[in-house]
ROZAMI-531649 format. One record per residue: x, y, z of N, C-alpha, C, O, CB in turn; residue in three letters. Coordinates in pm, whole numbers, padded with zeros to 5 digits, always signed. Glycine has a CB too. Layout:
BEGIN
XYZXYZXYZXYZXYZala/...
//
This chain:
BEGIN
+00713-02327+03576+00717-02352+03475+00569-02305+03390+00450-02311+03422+00759-02482+03485unk/+00650-02248+03251+00564-02147+03167+00504-02195+03060+00587-02206+02970+00634-02039+03118unk/+00319-02253+03004+00315-02330+02959+00205-02262+02797+00094-02209+02799+00281-02435+03073unk/+00282-02290+02695+00231-02241+02596+00106-02322+02536+00069-02440+02534+00334-02224+02512unk/+00054-02189+02485-00145-02240+02443-00091-02296+02323-00010-02215+02279-00309-02087+02401unk/-00099-02419+02235-00083-02463+02112-00205-02486+02029-00214-02500+01907-00012-02572+02120unk/-00321-02486+02144-00484-02488+02036-00516-02466+01948-00576-02533+01864-00574-02438+02044unk/-00469-02327+01949-00522-02208+01793-00413-02275+01666-00439-02260+01546-00462-01966+01828unk/-00322-02331+01704-00164-02383+01613-00247-02495+01578-00324-02482+01483+00018-02428+01710unk/-00241-02617+01648-00291-02671+01610-00461-02705+01535-00495-02788+01451-00245-02700+01673unk/-00516-02632+01586-00684-02628+01564-00628-02570+01388-00668-02639+01295-00813-02478+01706unk/-00555-02470+01360-00524-02400+01210-00499-02503+01088-00562-02520+00983-00379-02306+01221unk/-00366-02576+01150-00342-02663+01099-00409-02752+01060-00382-02780+00943-00285-02690+01138unk/-00506-02828+01114-00623-02919+01071-00732-02867+00999-00815-02939+00944-00681-02976+01178unk/-00735-02739+00999-00835-02700+00859-00786-02663+00703-00726-02568+00652-00914-02567+00896unk/-00840-02779+00658-00834-02785+00505-00825-02623+00442-00915-02549+00481-00982-02871+00447unk/-00736-02572+00360-00752-02483+00248-00798-02483+00184-00794-02579+00106-00702-02457+00195unk/-00901-02353+00158-00948-02357+00044-00896-02272-00060-00917-02151-00058-01061-02342+00058unk/-00831-02325-00149-00731-02275-00279-00859-02214-00403-00959-02271-00447-00614-02449-00360unk/-00808-02089-00427-00894-02028-00534-00830-02098-00644-00708-02089-00654-00897-01861-00547unk/-00915-02181-00746-00883-02232-00854-00961-02142-00994-01075-02111-01031-00919-02384-00832unk/-00791-02124-01048-00839-02091-01189-00941-02152-01271-00942-02275-01284-00745-02101-01260unk/-01038-02072-01336-01110-02127-01446-01045-02189-01556-00938-02138-01593-01181-02036-01497unk/-01087-02287-01614-01043-02342-01784-00997-02240-01822-00877-02215-01839-01157-02392-01901unk/-01131-02139-01845-01083-02050-01973-00966-01942-01930-00912-01874-02018-01222-01959-02038unk/-00919-01926-01751-00860-01814-01734-00695-01893-01780-00593-01830-01809-00894-01739-01564unk/-00710-02048-01774-00593-02093-01789-00542-02061-01948-00453-01983-01981-00598-02240-01746unk/-00612-02133-02022-00668-02131-02188-00592-01993-02181-00483-02002-02238-00873-02132-02240unk/-00623-01831-02112-00559-01739-02170-00450-01732-02112-00382-01644-02165-00614-01632-02179unk/-00377-01801-01996-00231-01770-01975-00151-01804-02071-00050-01745-02107-00178-01825-01867unk/-00204-01917-02120-00128-02020-02245-00169-01932-02381-00086-01940-02471-00209-02216-02257unk/-00239-01882-02398-00284-01807-02565-00170-01703-02539-00081-01719-02623-00482-01716-02598unk/-00146-01619-02464-00106-01518-02417+00076-01552-02382+00166-01469-02394-00212-01484-02294unk/+00090-01678-02342+00267-01702-02376+00302-01731-02501+00417-01706-02536+00337-01821-02303unk/+00217-01786-02585+00215-01865-02751+00234-01703-02826+00316-01681-02915+00012-01978-02811unk/+00162-01626-02781+00147-01491-02880+00287-01377-02842+00358-01313-02920-00033-01399-02837unk/+00288-01386-02677+00465-01364-02632+00598-01420-02698+00705-01361-02713+00487-01424-02495unk/+00550-01598-02748+00683-01615-02817+00631-01556-02968+00721-01527-03047+00748-01795-02814unk/+00558-01546-02992+00569-01487-03158+00632-01358-03189+00701-01330-03287+00428-01463-03223unk/+00591-01268-03065+00589-01164-03070+00810-01151-03057+00881-01083-03131+00459-01105-02947unk/+00853-01234-02948+01025-01259-02921+01045-01299-03067+01143-01245-03120+01084-01401-02789unk/+00984-01369-03133+01058-01404-03241+01059-01273-03340+01169-01251-03392+00996-01536-03305unk/+00961-01190-03371+00973-01073-03456+01039-00952-03407+01072-00855-03475+00852-01036-03494unk/+01056-00972-03271+01129-00833-03212+01287-00920-03208+01380-00840-03210+01051-00760-03015unk/+01318-01023-03204+01452-01084-03244+01528-01028-03359+01636-00970-03377+01433-01221-03277unk/+01404-01077-03443+01458-01030-03579+01437-00865-03658+01498-00810-03750+01391-01135-03672unk/+01343-00830-03586+01354-00635-03594+01506-00571-03476+01602-00501-03510+01140-00544-03494unk/+01480-00618-03365+01626-00598-03334+01714-00669-03335+01711-00784-03289+01648-00563-03246unk/+01833-00602-03398+01913-00732-03402+02047-00639-03340+02066-00520-03365+01931-00823-03583unk/+02139-00730-03249+02201-00684-03121+02368-00654-03196+02478-00687-03151+02188-00825-02973unk/+02337-00589-03308+02493-00569-03399+02533-00446-03439+02482-00400-03542+02500-00641-03537unk/+02591-00400-03394+02684-00257-03428+02775-00256-03372+02794-00276-03253+02642-00129-03402unk/+02867-00223-03482+02970-00228-03569+03073-00123-03459+03190-00132-03424+02923-00170-03746unk/+02973-00035-03430+03052+00102-03312+03057+00057-03229+03164+00085-03175+02997+00239-03266unk/+02974-00036-03144+03028-00114-02998+03016-00226-03003+02909-00269-03045+02967-00090-02871unk/+03140-00335-02957+03165-00427-03006+03054-00457-02871+02985-00383-02800+03319-00475-03044unk/+03080-00633-02879+03009-00676-02775+03088-00716-02684+03202-00763-02686+02924-00764-02801unk/+02969-00678-02555+03043-00735-02436+03025-00865-02411+02954-00924-02492+03013-00674-02320unk/+03085-00953-02285+03084-01069-02215+02946-01052-02194+02907-00944-02151+03180-01088-02094unk/+02856-01157-02220+02717-01155-02137+02618-01051-02258+02497-01072-02263+02744-01064-01942unk/+02660-00978-02320+02540-00914-02378+02428-00973-02428+02310-00937-02422+02571-00850-02468unk/+02509-01118-02504+02364-01157-02506+02257-01236-02479+02162-01296-02529+02347-01159-02563unk/+02327-01205-02358+02217-01264-02243+02132-01197-02206+02017-01238-02193+02258-01300-02127unk/+02179-01049-02175+02084-00919-02129+02001-00862-02278+01911-00778-02270+02204-00772-02053unk/+02043-00918-02403+01991-00928-02508+01874-00997-02496+01773-00928-02505+02068-00972-02588unk/+01855-01150-02471+01768-01175-02427+01665-01165-02351+01551-01210-02366+01788-01207-02422unk/+01707-01108-02274+01664-01083-02123+01575-01019-02164+01458-01051-02148+01748-01016-02011unk/+01626-00886-02243+01522-00775-02251+01398-00837-02351+01281-00829-02312+01597-00622-02319unk/+01435-00907-02500+01319-00950-02566+01244-01061-02477+01139-01113-02516+01358-01004-02708unk/+01283-01081-02398+01198-01186-02309+01054-01095-02264+00936-01098-02300+01302-01241-02149unk/+01143-01008-02156+01028-00899-02085+00984-00796-02172+00901-00720-02123+01085-00817-01955unk/+01027-00769-02317+00948-00680-02420+00851-00783-02416+00739-00750-02376+01015-00635-02578unk/+00875-00931-02457+00772-00968-02526+00614-00992-02451+00501-00964-02491+00825-01085-02586unk/+00672-01071-02299+00580-01091-02190+00505-00981-02176+00387-01012-02165+00639-01122-02069unk/+00529-00835-02172+00455-00693-02125+00355-00687-02250+00238-00668-02218+00572-00534-02111unk/+00393-00705-02446+00292-00698-02509+00250-00797-02544+00207-00792-02660+00295-00634-02587unk/+00243-00881-02502+00138-01055-02529+00041-00967-02476+00040-00873-02396+00171-01248-02422unk/-00064-01047-02569-00227-01000-02542-00278-00848-02579-00385-00791-02553-00257-01012-02376unk/-00172-00809-02641-00219-00655-02724-00198-00692-02904-00225-00629-03006-00079-00488-02665unk/-00156-00784-02886-00128-00803-03068-00268-00868-03139-00291-00838-03256+00024-00938-03106unk/-00354-00953-03069-00452-01013-03102-00473-01156-03173-00567-01214-03228-00493-00933-03157unk/-00332-01185-03145-00319-01338-03160-00352-01435-03104-00378-01542-03158-00235-01370-03162unk/-00357-01399-02925-00386-01464-02879-00575-01441-02837-00632-01517-02759-00278-01470-02801unk/-00615-01375-02876-00738-01364-02909-00807-01451-03015-00921-01491-02994-00748-01248-02937unk/-00761-01472-03093-00806-01496-03197-00782-01672-03176-00867-01754-03209-00734-01406-03316unk/-00652-01705-03118-00658-01832-03067-00738-01905-02955-00776-02020-02933-00556-01845-03041unk/-00746-01789-02898-00876-01814-02781-00982-01860-02827-01035-01964-02787-00931-01695-02708unk/-01027-01786-02920-01146-01802-02970-01188-01913-03072-01304-01950-03093-01167-01691-03017unk/-01055-01970-03145-01064-02073-03229-01082-02212-03156-01134-02312-03204-00948-02070-03313unk/-01008-02193-02978-00978-02288-02913-01112-02312-02821-01121-02418-02759-00846-02261-02848unk/-01196-02231-02815-01323-02256-02738-01415-02277-02840-01527-02298-02792-01369-02142-02642unk/-01411-02281-02985-01491-02314-03038-01473-02453-03073-01579-02516-03064-01510-02234-03117unk/-01371-02523-03111-01301-02619-03105-01397-02767-02964-01444-02880-02963-01136-02534-03065unk/-01370-02643-02870-01387-02754-02706-01528-02729-02712-01603-02779-02628-01301-02694-02516unk/-01580-02642-02821-01775-02640-02832-01797-02760-02863-01870-02842-02806-01866-02539-02959unk/-01712-02776-02987-01753-02869-03106-01784-03016-03040-01875-03094-03068-01622-02880-03228unk/-01676-03028-02939-01629-03199-02835-01731-03262-02755-01746-03379-02719-01504-03178-02700unk/-01829-03107-02726-01912-03114-02651-02031-03224-02720-02134-03250-02658-01946-02973-02620unk/
//
């Protein structure tokens, strides 16, 4: 009969995992970037209309257009400056509370 050594697996299961915690500033930066992405998406939706009389809408074209705007706005967020302005303002507000 073959014995399997499970002592290492048992040891690793009992060791508490240390997870890297994000700083509050990093979390706030993510949220301000997400807010900026929302603003940029709204501007892009106005600027890039999905209406072309030469090419009629296909099934699902609105969904693809929305996905395109989501991806574009997420990649552009953080580069327009709204996020930095909001982050600075919120940091000032947080310092005033202390």
